[in-house]
mmCIF file of the protein (N, C-alpha, C, O) and its ligand, coordinates in Angstrom:
data_MODEL
# 
_entry.id   MODEL 
# 
loop_
_entity.id 
_entity.type 
_entity.pdbx_number_of_molecules 
1 polymer     1 
2 non-polymer 1 
# 
_entity_poly.entity_id                      1 
_entity_poly.type                           'polypeptide(L)' 
_entity_poly.nstd_linkage                   no 
_entity_poly.nstd_monomer                   no 
_entity_poly.pdbx_seq_one_letter_code       MNIAAKDTVCPICGYEFPTTSGSLRWVAILLLAAILFYLLLNFL 
_entity_poly.pdbx_seq_one_letter_code_can   MNIAAKDTVCPICGYEFPTTSGSLRWVAILLLAAILFYLLLNFL 
_entity_poly.pdbx_strand_id                 A 
# 
loop_
_entity_poly_seq.entity_id 
_entity_poly_seq.num 
_entity_poly_seq.mon_id 
_entity_poly_seq.hetero 
1 1  MET n 
1 2  ASN n 
1 3  ILE n 
1 4  ALA n 
1 5  ALA n 
1 6  LYS n 
1 7  ASP n 
1 8  THR n 
1 9  VAL n 
1 10 CYS n 
1 11 PRO n 
1 12 ILE n 
1 13 CYS n 
1 14 GLY n 
1 15 TYR n 
1 16 GLU n 
1 17 PHE n 
1 18 PRO n 
1 19 THR n 
1 20 THR n 
1 21 SER n 
1 22 GLY n 
1 23 SER n 
1 24 LEU n 
1 25 ARG n 
1 26 TRP n 
1 27 VAL n 
1 28 ALA n 
1 29 ILE n 
1 30 LEU n 
1 31 LEU n 
1 32 LEU n 
1 33 ALA n 
1 34 ALA n 
1 35 ILE n 
1 36 LEU n 
1 37 PHE n 
1 38 TYR n 
1 39 LEU n 
1 40 LEU n 
1 41 LEU n 
1 42 ASN n 
1 43 PHE n 
1 44 LEU n 
# 
loop_
_struct_asym.id 
_struct_asym.entity_id 
A 1 
B 2 
# 
loop_
_chem_comp.id 
_chem_comp.type 
_chem_comp.mon_nstd_flag 
ALA 'L-peptide linking' y 
ARG 'L-peptide linking' y 
ASN 'L-peptide linking' y 
ASP 'L-peptide linking' y 
CYS 'L-peptide linking' y 
GLU 'L-peptide linking' y 
GLY 'peptide linking'   y 
ILE 'L-peptide linking' y 
LEU 'L-peptide linking' y 
LYS 'L-peptide linking' y 
MET 'L-peptide linking' y 
PHE 'L-peptide linking' y 
PRO 'L-peptide linking' y 
SER 'L-peptide linking' y 
THR 'L-peptide linking' y 
TRP 'L-peptide linking' y 
TYR 'L-peptide linking' y 
VAL 'L-peptide linking' y 
ZN  non-polymer         . 
# 
_pdbx_entity_nonpoly.entity_id   2 
_pdbx_entity_nonpoly.name        ? 
_pdbx_entity_nonpoly.comp_id     ZN 
# 
_pdbx_nonpoly_scheme.asym_id         B 
_pdbx_nonpoly_scheme.entity_id       2 
_pdbx_nonpoly_scheme.mon_id          ZN 
_pdbx_nonpoly_scheme.ndb_seq_num     1 
_pdbx_nonpoly_scheme.pdb_seq_num     101 
_pdbx_nonpoly_scheme.auth_seq_num    101 
_pdbx_nonpoly_scheme.pdb_mon_id      ZN 
_pdbx_nonpoly_scheme.auth_mon_id     ZN 
_pdbx_nonpoly_scheme.pdb_strand_id   A 
_pdbx_nonpoly_scheme.pdb_ins_code    . 
# 
loop_
_atom_site.group_PDB 
_atom_site.id 
_atom_site.type_symbol 
_atom_site.label_atom_id 
_atom_site.label_alt_id 
_atom_site.label_comp_id 
_atom_site.label_asym_id 
_atom_site.label_entity_id 
_atom_site.label_seq_id 
_atom_site.pdbx_PDB_ins_code 
_atom_site.Cartn_x 
_atom_site.Cartn_y 
_atom_site.Cartn_z 
_atom_site.occupancy 
_atom_site.B_iso_or_equiv 
_atom_site.pdbx_formal_charge 
_atom_site.auth_seq_id 
_atom_site.auth_comp_id 
_atom_site.auth_asym_id 
_atom_site.auth_atom_id 
_atom_site.pdbx_PDB_model_num 
ATOM   1   N  N  . MET A 1 1  ? 91.780  -92.291  71.259 1.00 0.00 ? 1   MET A N  1 
ATOM   2   C  CA . MET A 1 1  ? 92.239  -93.337  70.319 1.00 0.00 ? 1   MET A CA 1 
ATOM   3   C  C  . MET A 1 1  ? 93.224  -92.743  69.332 1.00 0.00 ? 1   MET A C  1 
ATOM   4   O  O  . MET A 1 1  ? 92.884  -91.859  68.547 1.00 0.00 ? 1   MET A O  1 
ATOM   5   N  N  . ASN A 1 2  ? 94.451  -93.244  69.384 1.00 0.00 ? 2   ASN A N  1 
ATOM   6   C  CA . ASN A 1 2  ? 95.474  -92.753  68.472 1.00 0.00 ? 2   ASN A CA 1 
ATOM   7   C  C  . ASN A 1 2  ? 95.664  -93.732  67.321 1.00 0.00 ? 2   ASN A C  1 
ATOM   8   O  O  . ASN A 1 2  ? 95.897  -94.923  67.530 1.00 0.00 ? 2   ASN A O  1 
ATOM   9   N  N  . ILE A 1 3  ? 95.561  -93.217  66.120 1.00 0.00 ? 3   ILE A N  1 
ATOM   10  C  CA . ILE A 1 3  ? 95.807  -94.041  64.938 1.00 0.00 ? 3   ILE A CA 1 
ATOM   11  C  C  . ILE A 1 3  ? 96.968  -93.429  64.174 1.00 0.00 ? 3   ILE A C  1 
ATOM   12  O  O  . ILE A 1 3  ? 96.887  -92.288  63.718 1.00 0.00 ? 3   ILE A O  1 
ATOM   13  N  N  . ALA A 1 4  ? 98.042  -94.183  64.035 1.00 0.00 ? 4   ALA A N  1 
ATOM   14  C  CA . ALA A 1 4  ? 99.220  -93.670  63.343 1.00 0.00 ? 4   ALA A CA 1 
ATOM   15  C  C  . ALA A 1 4  ? 98.882  -93.360  61.886 1.00 0.00 ? 4   ALA A C  1 
ATOM   16  O  O  . ALA A 1 4  ? 98.162  -94.106  61.221 1.00 0.00 ? 4   ALA A O  1 
ATOM   17  N  N  . ALA A 1 5  ? 99.414  -92.257  61.419 1.00 0.00 ? 5   ALA A N  1 
ATOM   18  C  CA . ALA A 1 5  ? 99.096  -91.822  60.053 1.00 0.00 ? 5   ALA A CA 1 
ATOM   19  C  C  . ALA A 1 5  ? 99.686  -92.768  59.015 1.00 0.00 ? 5   ALA A C  1 
ATOM   20  O  O  . ALA A 1 5  ? 99.200  -92.857  57.887 1.00 0.00 ? 5   ALA A O  1 
ATOM   21  N  N  . LYS A 1 6  ? 100.749 -93.475  59.417 1.00 0.00 ? 6   LYS A N  1 
ATOM   22  C  CA . LYS A 1 6  ? 101.393 -94.345  58.432 1.00 0.00 ? 6   LYS A CA 1 
ATOM   23  C  C  . LYS A 1 6  ? 100.667 -95.676  58.290 1.00 0.00 ? 6   LYS A C  1 
ATOM   24  O  O  . LYS A 1 6  ? 100.938 -96.448  57.370 1.00 0.00 ? 6   LYS A O  1 
ATOM   25  N  N  . ASP A 1 7  ? 99.732  -95.939  59.219 1.00 0.00 ? 7   ASP A N  1 
ATOM   26  C  CA . ASP A 1 7  ? 98.989  -97.195  59.118 1.00 0.00 ? 7   ASP A CA 1 
ATOM   27  C  C  . ASP A 1 7  ? 98.099  -97.182  57.889 1.00 0.00 ? 7   ASP A C  1 
ATOM   28  O  O  . ASP A 1 7  ? 97.399  -96.208  57.615 1.00 0.00 ? 7   ASP A O  1 
ATOM   29  N  N  . THR A 1 8  ? 98.140  -98.273  57.163 1.00 0.00 ? 8   THR A N  1 
ATOM   30  C  CA . THR A 1 8  ? 97.318  -98.369  55.958 1.00 0.00 ? 8   THR A CA 1 
ATOM   31  C  C  . THR A 1 8  ? 96.036  -99.138  56.230 1.00 0.00 ? 8   THR A C  1 
ATOM   32  O  O  . THR A 1 8  ? 95.116  -99.126  55.413 1.00 0.00 ? 8   THR A O  1 
ATOM   33  N  N  . VAL A 1 9  ? 95.972  -99.809  57.382 1.00 0.00 ? 9   VAL A N  1 
ATOM   34  C  CA . VAL A 1 9  ? 94.774  -100.561 57.734 1.00 0.00 ? 9   VAL A CA 1 
ATOM   35  C  C  . VAL A 1 9  ? 94.281  -100.090 59.084 1.00 0.00 ? 9   VAL A C  1 
ATOM   36  O  O  . VAL A 1 9  ? 95.072  -99.943  60.016 1.00 0.00 ? 9   VAL A O  1 
ATOM   37  N  N  . CYS A 1 10 ? 92.995  -99.854  59.202 1.00 0.00 ? 10  CYS A N  1 
ATOM   38  C  CA . CYS A 1 10 ? 92.408  -99.416  60.460 1.00 0.00 ? 10  CYS A CA 1 
ATOM   39  C  C  . CYS A 1 10 ? 92.556  -100.522 61.511 1.00 0.00 ? 10  CYS A C  1 
ATOM   40  O  O  . CYS A 1 10 ? 92.129  -101.653 61.276 1.00 0.00 ? 10  CYS A O  1 
ATOM   41  N  N  . PRO A 1 11 ? 93.157  -100.207 62.670 1.00 0.00 ? 11  PRO A N  1 
ATOM   42  C  CA . PRO A 1 11 ? 93.349  -101.229 63.704 1.00 0.00 ? 11  PRO A CA 1 
ATOM   43  C  C  . PRO A 1 11 ? 92.050  -101.631 64.388 1.00 0.00 ? 11  PRO A C  1 
ATOM   44  O  O  . PRO A 1 11 ? 92.015  -102.631 65.106 1.00 0.00 ? 11  PRO A O  1 
ATOM   45  N  N  . ILE A 1 12 ? 91.003  -100.882 64.180 1.00 0.00 ? 12  ILE A N  1 
ATOM   46  C  CA . ILE A 1 12 ? 89.743  -101.154 64.875 1.00 0.00 ? 12  ILE A CA 1 
ATOM   47  C  C  . ILE A 1 12 ? 88.872  -102.108 64.070 1.00 0.00 ? 12  ILE A C  1 
ATOM   48  O  O  . ILE A 1 12 ? 88.442  -103.144 64.578 1.00 0.00 ? 12  ILE A O  1 
ATOM   49  N  N  . CYS A 1 13 ? 88.614  -101.759 62.823 1.00 0.00 ? 13  CYS A N  1 
ATOM   50  C  CA . CYS A 1 13 ? 87.694  -102.566 62.016 1.00 0.00 ? 13  CYS A CA 1 
ATOM   51  C  C  . CYS A 1 13 ? 88.403  -103.282 60.871 1.00 0.00 ? 13  CYS A C  1 
ATOM   52  O  O  . CYS A 1 13 ? 87.791  -104.084 60.166 1.00 0.00 ? 13  CYS A O  1 
ATOM   53  N  N  . GLY A 1 14 ? 89.720  -102.986 60.680 1.00 0.00 ? 14  GLY A N  1 
ATOM   54  C  CA . GLY A 1 14 ? 90.456  -103.686 59.640 1.00 0.00 ? 14  GLY A CA 1 
ATOM   55  C  C  . GLY A 1 14 ? 90.245  -103.109 58.257 1.00 0.00 ? 14  GLY A C  1 
ATOM   56  O  O  . GLY A 1 14 ? 90.654  -103.707 57.262 1.00 0.00 ? 14  GLY A O  1 
ATOM   57  N  N  . TYR A 1 15 ? 89.596  -101.926 58.187 1.00 0.00 ? 15  TYR A N  1 
ATOM   58  C  CA . TYR A 1 15 ? 89.372  -101.300 56.885 1.00 0.00 ? 15  TYR A CA 1 
ATOM   59  C  C  . TYR A 1 15 ? 90.693  -100.826 56.299 1.00 0.00 ? 15  TYR A C  1 
ATOM   60  O  O  . TYR A 1 15 ? 91.474  -100.167 56.986 1.00 0.00 ? 15  TYR A O  1 
ATOM   61  N  N  . GLU A 1 16 ? 90.949  -101.149 55.054 1.00 0.00 ? 16  GLU A N  1 
ATOM   62  C  CA . GLU A 1 16 ? 92.191  -100.737 54.408 1.00 0.00 ? 16  GLU A CA 1 
ATOM   63  C  C  . GLU A 1 16 ? 92.011  -99.372  53.767 1.00 0.00 ? 16  GLU A C  1 
ATOM   64  O  O  . GLU A 1 16 ? 91.225  -99.212  52.834 1.00 0.00 ? 16  GLU A O  1 
ATOM   65  N  N  . PHE A 1 17 ? 92.744  -98.387  54.275 1.00 0.00 ? 17  PHE A N  1 
ATOM   66  C  CA . PHE A 1 17 ? 92.640  -97.040  53.736 1.00 0.00 ? 17  PHE A CA 1 
ATOM   67  C  C  . PHE A 1 17 ? 93.197  -96.975  52.318 1.00 0.00 ? 17  PHE A C  1 
ATOM   68  O  O  . PHE A 1 17 ? 94.209  -97.612  52.023 1.00 0.00 ? 17  PHE A O  1 
ATOM   69  N  N  . PRO A 1 18 ? 92.559  -96.225  51.449 1.00 0.00 ? 18  PRO A N  1 
ATOM   70  C  CA . PRO A 1 18 ? 93.116  -96.029  50.107 1.00 0.00 ? 18  PRO A CA 1 
ATOM   71  C  C  . PRO A 1 18 ? 94.388  -95.200  50.186 1.00 0.00 ? 18  PRO A C  1 
ATOM   72  O  O  . PRO A 1 18 ? 94.405  -94.127  50.788 1.00 0.00 ? 18  PRO A O  1 
ATOM   73  N  N  . THR A 1 19 ? 95.450  -95.706  49.574 1.00 0.00 ? 19  THR A N  1 
ATOM   74  C  CA . THR A 1 19 ? 96.732  -95.017  49.640 1.00 0.00 ? 19  THR A CA 1 
ATOM   75  C  C  . THR A 1 19 ? 96.702  -93.757  48.787 1.00 0.00 ? 19  THR A C  1 
ATOM   76  O  O  . THR A 1 19 ? 96.166  -93.757  47.679 1.00 0.00 ? 19  THR A O  1 
ATOM   77  N  N  . THR A 1 20 ? 97.272  -92.700  49.306 1.00 0.00 ? 20  THR A N  1 
ATOM   78  C  CA . THR A 1 20 ? 97.247  -91.427  48.594 1.00 0.00 ? 20  THR A CA 1 
ATOM   79  C  C  . THR A 1 20 ? 98.389  -91.304  47.592 1.00 0.00 ? 20  THR A C  1 
ATOM   80  O  O  . THR A 1 20 ? 98.303  -90.534  46.636 1.00 0.00 ? 20  THR A O  1 
ATOM   81  N  N  . SER A 1 21 ? 99.462  -92.070  47.817 1.00 0.00 ? 21  SER A N  1 
ATOM   82  C  CA . SER A 1 21 ? 100.623 -91.960  46.928 1.00 0.00 ? 21  SER A CA 1 
ATOM   83  C  C  . SER A 1 21 ? 100.308 -92.547  45.555 1.00 0.00 ? 21  SER A C  1 
ATOM   84  O  O  . SER A 1 21 ? 100.554 -91.923  44.523 1.00 0.00 ? 21  SER A O  1 
ATOM   85  N  N  . GLY A 1 22 ? 99.765  -93.748  45.568 1.00 0.00 ? 22  GLY A N  1 
ATOM   86  C  CA . GLY A 1 22 ? 99.384  -94.382  44.310 1.00 0.00 ? 22  GLY A CA 1 
ATOM   87  C  C  . GLY A 1 22 ? 100.553 -94.771  43.441 1.00 0.00 ? 22  GLY A C  1 
ATOM   88  O  O  . GLY A 1 22 ? 100.388 -94.978  42.239 1.00 0.00 ? 22  GLY A O  1 
ATOM   89  N  N  . SER A 1 23 ? 101.746 -94.877  44.030 1.00 0.00 ? 23  SER A N  1 
ATOM   90  C  CA . SER A 1 23 ? 102.919 -95.233  43.224 1.00 0.00 ? 23  SER A CA 1 
ATOM   91  C  C  . SER A 1 23 ? 102.807 -96.669  42.735 1.00 0.00 ? 23  SER A C  1 
ATOM   92  O  O  . SER A 1 23 ? 103.188 -96.976  41.606 1.00 0.00 ? 23  SER A O  1 
ATOM   93  N  N  . LEU A 1 24 ? 102.287 -97.545  43.583 1.00 0.00 ? 24  LEU A N  1 
ATOM   94  C  CA . LEU A 1 24 ? 102.152 -98.943  43.198 1.00 0.00 ? 24  LEU A CA 1 
ATOM   95  C  C  . LEU A 1 24 ? 101.157 -99.100  42.064 1.00 0.00 ? 24  LEU A C  1 
ATOM   96  O  O  . LEU A 1 24 ? 101.310 -99.963  41.199 1.00 0.00 ? 24  LEU A O  1 
ATOM   97  N  N  . ARG A 1 25 ? 100.110 -98.233  42.078 1.00 0.00 ? 25  ARG A N  1 
ATOM   98  C  CA . ARG A 1 25 ? 99.110  -98.308  41.006 1.00 0.00 ? 25  ARG A CA 1 
ATOM   99  C  C  . ARG A 1 25 ? 99.721  -97.900  39.680 1.00 0.00 ? 25  ARG A C  1 
ATOM   100 O  O  . ARG A 1 25 ? 99.413  -98.493  38.646 1.00 0.00 ? 25  ARG A O  1 
ATOM   101 N  N  . TRP A 1 26 ? 100.596 -96.882  39.698 1.00 0.00 ? 26  TRP A N  1 
ATOM   102 C  CA . TRP A 1 26 ? 101.238 -96.436  38.457 1.00 0.00 ? 26  TRP A CA 1 
ATOM   103 C  C  . TRP A 1 26 ? 102.176 -97.497  37.911 1.00 0.00 ? 26  TRP A C  1 
ATOM   104 O  O  . TRP A 1 26 ? 102.290 -97.660  36.697 1.00 0.00 ? 26  TRP A O  1 
ATOM   105 N  N  . VAL A 1 27 ? 102.854 -98.225  38.804 1.00 0.00 ? 27  VAL A N  1 
ATOM   106 C  CA . VAL A 1 27 ? 103.717 -99.320  38.364 1.00 0.00 ? 27  VAL A CA 1 
ATOM   107 C  C  . VAL A 1 27 ? 102.888 -100.380 37.673 1.00 0.00 ? 27  VAL A C  1 
ATOM   108 O  O  . VAL A 1 27 ? 103.292 -100.918 36.642 1.00 0.00 ? 27  VAL A O  1 
ATOM   109 N  N  . ALA A 1 28 ? 101.718 -100.686 38.241 1.00 0.00 ? 28  ALA A N  1 
ATOM   110 C  CA . ALA A 1 28 ? 100.828 -101.689 37.648 1.00 0.00 ? 28  ALA A CA 1 
ATOM   111 C  C  . ALA A 1 28 ? 100.316 -101.217 36.295 1.00 0.00 ? 28  ALA A C  1 
ATOM   112 O  O  . ALA A 1 28 ? 100.218 -102.010 35.358 1.00 0.00 ? 28  ALA A O  1 
ATOM   113 N  N  . ILE A 1 29 ? 99.993  -99.943  36.186 1.00 0.00 ? 29  ILE A N  1 
ATOM   114 C  CA . ILE A 1 29 ? 99.484  -99.390  34.920 1.00 0.00 ? 29  ILE A CA 1 
ATOM   115 C  C  . ILE A 1 29 ? 100.571 -99.435  33.849 1.00 0.00 ? 29  ILE A C  1 
ATOM   116 O  O  . ILE A 1 29 ? 100.309 -99.805  32.705 1.00 0.00 ? 29  ILE A O  1 
ATOM   117 N  N  . LEU A 1 30 ? 101.789 -99.055  34.226 1.00 0.00 ? 30  LEU A N  1 
ATOM   118 C  CA . LEU A 1 30 ? 102.894 -99.078  33.266 1.00 0.00 ? 30  LEU A CA 1 
ATOM   119 C  C  . LEU A 1 30 ? 103.206 -100.501 32.825 1.00 0.00 ? 30  LEU A C  1 
ATOM   120 O  O  . LEU A 1 30 ? 103.504 -100.744 31.656 1.00 0.00 ? 30  LEU A O  1 
ATOM   121 N  N  . LEU A 1 31 ? 103.135 -101.447 33.772 1.00 0.00 ? 31  LEU A N  1 
ATOM   122 C  CA . LEU A 1 31 ? 103.386 -102.846 33.441 1.00 0.00 ? 31  LEU A CA 1 
ATOM   123 C  C  . LEU A 1 31 ? 102.324 -103.359 32.481 1.00 0.00 ? 31  LEU A C  1 
ATOM   124 O  O  . LEU A 1 31 ? 102.635 -104.069 31.525 1.00 0.00 ? 31  LEU A O  1 
ATOM   125 N  N  . LEU A 1 32 ? 101.084 -103.003 32.732 1.00 0.00 ? 32  LEU A N  1 
ATOM   126 C  CA . LEU A 1 32 ? 99.985  -103.425 31.862 1.00 0.00 ? 32  LEU A CA 1 
ATOM   127 C  C  . LEU A 1 32 ? 100.134 -102.809 30.476 1.00 0.00 ? 32  LEU A C  1 
ATOM   128 O  O  . LEU A 1 32 ? 99.864  -103.469 29.473 1.00 0.00 ? 32  LEU A O  1 
ATOM   129 N  N  . ALA A 1 33 ? 100.562 -101.550 30.411 1.00 0.00 ? 33  ALA A N  1 
ATOM   130 C  CA . ALA A 1 33 ? 100.769 -100.884 29.129 1.00 0.00 ? 33  ALA A CA 1 
ATOM   131 C  C  . ALA A 1 33 ? 101.893 -101.549 28.352 1.00 0.00 ? 33  ALA A C  1 
ATOM   132 O  O  . ALA A 1 33 ? 101.814 -101.687 27.131 1.00 0.00 ? 33  ALA A O  1 
ATOM   133 N  N  . ALA A 1 34 ? 102.947 -101.964 29.062 1.00 0.00 ? 34  ALA A N  1 
ATOM   134 C  CA . ALA A 1 34 ? 104.070 -102.637 28.415 1.00 0.00 ? 34  ALA A CA 1 
ATOM   135 C  C  . ALA A 1 34 ? 103.645 -103.974 27.843 1.00 0.00 ? 34  ALA A C  1 
ATOM   136 O  O  . ALA A 1 34 ? 104.054 -104.342 26.742 1.00 0.00 ? 34  ALA A O  1 
ATOM   137 N  N  . ILE A 1 35 ? 102.822 -104.705 28.589 1.00 0.00 ? 35  ILE A N  1 
ATOM   138 C  CA . ILE A 1 35 ? 102.319 -106.009 28.122 1.00 0.00 ? 35  ILE A CA 1 
ATOM   139 C  C  . ILE A 1 35 ? 101.434 -105.825 26.898 1.00 0.00 ? 35  ILE A C  1 
ATOM   140 O  O  . ILE A 1 35 ? 101.556 -106.572 25.927 1.00 0.00 ? 35  ILE A O  1 
ATOM   141 N  N  . LEU A 1 36 ? 100.540 -104.833 26.934 1.00 0.00 ? 36  LEU A N  1 
ATOM   142 C  CA . LEU A 1 36 ? 99.655  -104.563 25.802 1.00 0.00 ? 36  LEU A CA 1 
ATOM   143 C  C  . LEU A 1 36 ? 100.454 -104.157 24.575 1.00 0.00 ? 36  LEU A C  1 
ATOM   144 O  O  . LEU A 1 36 ? 100.134 -104.569 23.460 1.00 0.00 ? 36  LEU A O  1 
ATOM   145 N  N  . PHE A 1 37 ? 101.505 -103.340 24.773 1.00 0.00 ? 37  PHE A N  1 
ATOM   146 C  CA . PHE A 1 37 ? 102.353 -102.906 23.683 1.00 0.00 ? 37  PHE A CA 1 
ATOM   147 C  C  . PHE A 1 37 ? 103.093 -104.094 23.071 1.00 0.00 ? 37  PHE A C  1 
ATOM   148 O  O  . PHE A 1 37 ? 103.243 -104.184 21.852 1.00 0.00 ? 37  PHE A O  1 
ATOM   149 N  N  . TYR A 1 38 ? 103.556 -105.009 23.935 1.00 0.00 ? 38  TYR A N  1 
ATOM   150 C  CA . TYR A 1 38 ? 104.255 -106.208 23.477 1.00 0.00 ? 38  TYR A CA 1 
ATOM   151 C  C  . TYR A 1 38 ? 103.325 -107.094 22.656 1.00 0.00 ? 38  TYR A C  1 
ATOM   152 O  O  . TYR A 1 38 ? 103.720 -107.611 21.612 1.00 0.00 ? 38  TYR A O  1 
ATOM   153 N  N  . LEU A 1 39 ? 102.083 -107.271 23.127 1.00 0.00 ? 39  LEU A N  1 
ATOM   154 C  CA . LEU A 1 39 ? 101.109 -108.077 22.403 1.00 0.00 ? 39  LEU A CA 1 
ATOM   155 C  C  . LEU A 1 39 ? 100.764 -107.426 21.064 1.00 0.00 ? 39  LEU A C  1 
ATOM   156 O  O  . LEU A 1 39 ? 100.602 -108.111 20.054 1.00 0.00 ? 39  LEU A O  1 
ATOM   157 N  N  . LEU A 1 40 ? 100.655 -106.101 21.070 1.00 0.00 ? 40  LEU A N  1 
ATOM   158 C  CA . LEU A 1 40 ? 100.320 -105.365 19.849 1.00 0.00 ? 40  LEU A CA 1 
ATOM   159 C  C  . LEU A 1 40 ? 101.402 -105.535 18.793 1.00 0.00 ? 40  LEU A C  1 
ATOM   160 O  O  . LEU A 1 40 ? 101.102 -105.670 17.607 1.00 0.00 ? 40  LEU A O  1 
ATOM   161 N  N  . LEU A 1 41 ? 102.675 -105.528 19.229 1.00 0.00 ? 41  LEU A N  1 
ATOM   162 C  CA . LEU A 1 41 ? 103.784 -105.706 18.289 1.00 0.00 ? 41  LEU A CA 1 
ATOM   163 C  C  . LEU A 1 41 ? 103.772 -107.101 17.705 1.00 0.00 ? 41  LEU A C  1 
ATOM   164 O  O  . LEU A 1 41 ? 104.161 -107.286 16.552 1.00 0.00 ? 41  LEU A O  1 
ATOM   165 N  N  . ASN A 1 42 ? 103.335 -108.088 18.468 1.00 0.00 ? 42  ASN A N  1 
ATOM   166 C  CA . ASN A 1 42 ? 103.304 -109.463 17.974 1.00 0.00 ? 42  ASN A CA 1 
ATOM   167 C  C  . ASN A 1 42 ? 102.216 -109.659 16.924 1.00 0.00 ? 42  ASN A C  1 
ATOM   168 O  O  . ASN A 1 42 ? 102.322 -110.542 16.073 1.00 0.00 ? 42  ASN A O  1 
ATOM   169 N  N  . PHE A 1 43 ? 101.178 -108.841 16.984 1.00 0.00 ? 43  PHE A N  1 
ATOM   170 C  CA . PHE A 1 43 ? 100.066 -108.992 16.054 1.00 0.00 ? 43  PHE A CA 1 
ATOM   171 C  C  . PHE A 1 43 ? 100.287 -108.215 14.768 1.00 0.00 ? 43  PHE A C  1 
ATOM   172 O  O  . PHE A 1 43 ? 99.549  -108.397 13.800 1.00 0.00 ? 43  PHE A O  1 
ATOM   173 N  N  . LEU A 1 44 ? 101.306 -107.339 14.747 1.00 0.00 ? 44  LEU A N  1 
ATOM   174 C  CA . LEU A 1 44 ? 101.545 -106.553 13.538 1.00 0.00 ? 44  LEU A CA 1 
ATOM   175 C  C  . LEU A 1 44 ? 102.536 -107.260 12.615 1.00 0.00 ? 44  LEU A C  1 
ATOM   176 O  O  . LEU A 1 44 ? 102.858 -106.744 11.544 1.00 0.00 ? 44  LEU A O  1 
HETATM 177 ZN ZN . ZN  B 2 .  ? 88.012  -98.573  61.272 1.00 0.00 2 101 ZN  A ZN 1 
# 
């Protein structure tokens, strides 16, 4: 059974592998920080 390393979802059971890069997670964290910072400025 060959499973391509670039596959993010297991073709057998459909399990989604956790991504090792995590670049998308950092974008989400930065976006959330920007929103929190914006809200904080509005309250000051
Ligand atoms: Zn699987």
